[in-house]
C-alpha positions in Angstrom: 0.0 0.0 0.0 2.8 2.4 0.9 4.5 1.7 -2.4 1.3 2.3 -4.2 0.8 5.7 -2.5 4.4 6.6 -3.4 3.8 5.7 -7.0 0.6 7.7 -7.1 2.4 10.7 -5.7 5.0 10.5 -8.5 2.4 9.9 -11.2 0.3 12.9 -10.1 3.1 15.5 -10.0 1.6 17.2 -13.1 -1.9 17.3 -11.7 -3.1 20.6 -10.3 -3.6 20.4 -6.5 -7.0 21.4 -5.0 -6.3 21.8 -1.3 -9.9 22.6 -0.4 -11.1 19.1 -1.5 -10.2 15.5 -0.7 -10.4 12.7 -3.2 -10.0 8.9 -3.2 -8.0 6.9 -5.7 -10.5 4.4 -7.2 -9.4 1.5 -9.3 -11.5 1.2 -12.5 -10.6 -2.5 -12.7 -11.1 -3.8 -9.2 -13.2 -1.2 -7.5 -10.7 -0.8 -4.7 -10.5 2.6 -3.1 -7.4 4.2 -1.8 -6.9 7.7 -0.3 -7.9 10.3 0.3 -5.6 12.5 -1.7 -5.7 16.2 -2.5 -5.9 16.1 -6.3 -8.4 17.2 -9.0 -11.6 15.3 -9.2 -11.8 13.1 -12.4 -8.0 13.0 -12.9 -6.9 9.9 -14.8 -3.9 7.9 -13.6 -2.1 4.9 -15.1 0.0 2.7 -12.8 1.5 -0.2 -14.6 -1.3 -1.8 -16.6 -4.1 -0.4 -14.3 -6.2 2.7 -14.9 -7.4 4.9 -12.0 -9.7 7.8 -11.6 -9.8 10.3 -8.7 -13.3 10.8 -7.4 -14.8 12.8 -4.6 -15.0 10.9 -1.3 -18.7 11.6 -1.0 -19.4 10.1 -4.4 -18.0 6.6 -3.7 -20.7 4.0 -4.4 -20.9 0.3 -3.8 -22.5 -0.5 -7.1 -25.9 -1.3 -8.6 -28.3 -3.0 -6.2 -26.2 -2.2 -3.1 -27.2 0.1 -0.2 -26.5 3.8 -0.3 -26.5 6.8 1.9 -29.9 8.3 2.6 -31.1 11.4 4.4 -34.1 9.5 5.7 -34.3 5.7 6.3 -37.8 5.7 8.0 -39.4 4.0 4.9 -36.2 2.1 3.9 -36.0 -1.7 4.4 -32.8 -3.0 5.8 -30.9 -5.3 3.5 -30.6 -8.9 4.7 -27.1 -9.2 3.3 -24.1 -8.7 5.6 -23.7 -5.1 6.8 -21.6 -2.9 4.7 -21.3 0.7 3.6 -18.9 3.6 3.3 -16.8 4.9 6.2 -15.1 8.3 5.7 -14.9 7.6 1.9 -13.6 4.0 2.3 -15.7 0.9 1.5 -16.7 -0.6 4.9 -17.8 -4.1 5.9 -18.4 -5.4 9.4 -15.6 -7.7 10.4 -16.2 -7.6 14.1 -19.5 -6.9 16.0 -20.1 -7.0 19.7 -22.3 -5.5 22.4 -20.6 -4.5 25.7 -22.2 -2.5 28.5 -25.1 -1.6 26.2 -22.8 -0.3 23.5 -22.8 -1.8 20.0 -19.5 -1.9 18.1 -19.4 -2.5 14.3 -15.8 -2.4 13.2 -13.4 -3.1 10.3 -9.7 -3.9 10.7 -7.8 -6.4 12.8 -5.4 -4.2 14.7 -5.9 -3.1 18.3 -7.5 0.1 16.9 -10.0 -0.6 14.2 -9.5 1.0 10.8 -13.1 2.2 10.8 -15.7 1.7 13.5 -19.3 2.7 14.2 -20.0 2.7 18.0 -23.6 3.1 19.1 -24.4 3.9 22.7 -27.9 2.3 23.3 -28.4 3.6 26.8 -30.1 0.4 28.0 -30.9 -0.2 31.7 -28.0 -1.7 33.6 -28.0 -5.5 32.9 -30.6 -5.3 30.2 -30.3 -7.4 27.1 -30.5 -5.9 23.6 -32.9 -8.7 22.6 -35.9 -7.4 20.7 -34.9 -3.8 21.0 -35.7 -1.4 18.2 -34.3 2.1 17.6 -35.4 4.7 15.1 -33.7 8.1 14.6 -34.5 10.8 12.1 -32.4 13.9 11.5 -35.0 15.8 13.5 -34.7 13.7 16.7 -32.7 15.1 19.6 -33.0 12.2 22.0 -31.7 8.7 21.2 -28.6 6.6 20.9 -25.3 8.4 20.6 -23.0 7.4 17.7 -19.2 7.6 17.9 -17.6 7.2 14.4 -13.9 6.3 14.3 -11.7 6.3 11.3 -7.9 6.1 10.6 -6.0 9.0 9.2 -2.8 8.5 7.2 0.2 9.1 9.5 -1.6 8.9 12.8 -1.6 5.8 15.1 -4.8 6.6 16.9 -8.1 6.9 14.9 -10.0 10.2 14.7 -13.4 10.2 16.5 -16.5 12.2 15.7 -19.6 12.1 18.0 -23.2 12.4 16.7 -26.0 12.9 19.2 -28.5 14.1 16.6 -28.9 14.9 12.8 -28.2 11.3 11.8 -30.7 8.7 10.5 -30.9 5.2 11.8 -33.1 2.1 12.0 -31.5 -0.5 14.3 -33.1 -3.7 15.5 -32.1 -6.8 17.4 -33.4 -10.4 17.4 -33.2 -13.0 20.1 -29.8 -13.9 21.5 -28.5 -17.5 21.4 -25.4 -18.7 23.1 -24.1 -15.3 23.8 -24.6 -13.9 20.3 -27.4 -11.6 19.1 -28.5 -11.1 15.5 -29.2 -7.5 14.4 -30.0 -5.3 11.4 -29.0 -1.7 10.9 -29.3 1.2 8.5 -27.3 4.1 9.8 -26.5 7.2 7.8 -24.2 10.0 9.3 -24.4 13.7 8.3 -20.6 13.9 7.5 -19.3 15.3 4.3 -18.3 11.9 3.1 -21.8 10.5 3.6 -20.7 7.6 5.8 -23.2 4.8 6.4 -23.6 1.1 7.2 -26.6 -1.1 6.2 -27.3 -4.7 6.5 -27.3 -7.7 8.9 -24.8 -8.7 11.6 -24.4 -11.0 14.5 -22.9 -9.4 17.6 -21.1 -11.2 20.5 -22.5 -10.2 23.9 -19.6 -9.5 26.3 
């Protein structure tokens, strides 16, 4: 990855820099997204035999038929497929899910600090189970779960954290726990510039 970034830097020396915007490097062949970088939107880059295009972070999409960021999810069904989305401009899929002290963690990355993570404070009664609980939030709500959104920044060891107590949209529900694990479904959309969201099903360990 570091070699790729270095090669990208060399390849884009002739591209005008737009410091007010951030862009991701998206592979036209594999769909993988790297970045963000401070280069012109739509710039074409060739590295080896691969062709790349720089696109705005907020315009990254998962493809036809896949979930997308929405301002309102009240009338949106939650996909039954494994939860996935976009986290600060980077494709996100839930690799680890658990509930601890009435806090739901949905994270991607295997290091001590997750690469990207949606942390939802459910504010359940002490000792209460998440079984059967439902949560609905619209951008107009002021009372409800709090969301901490964590994401890695190039050159920093500790992820950045942004807290949302309102102005986000969410539909979250839990099923019945079995053997210390509880199934759940979520559609969460944050109001950040990159339009971060996660939508789909997961099974969380209860710690």
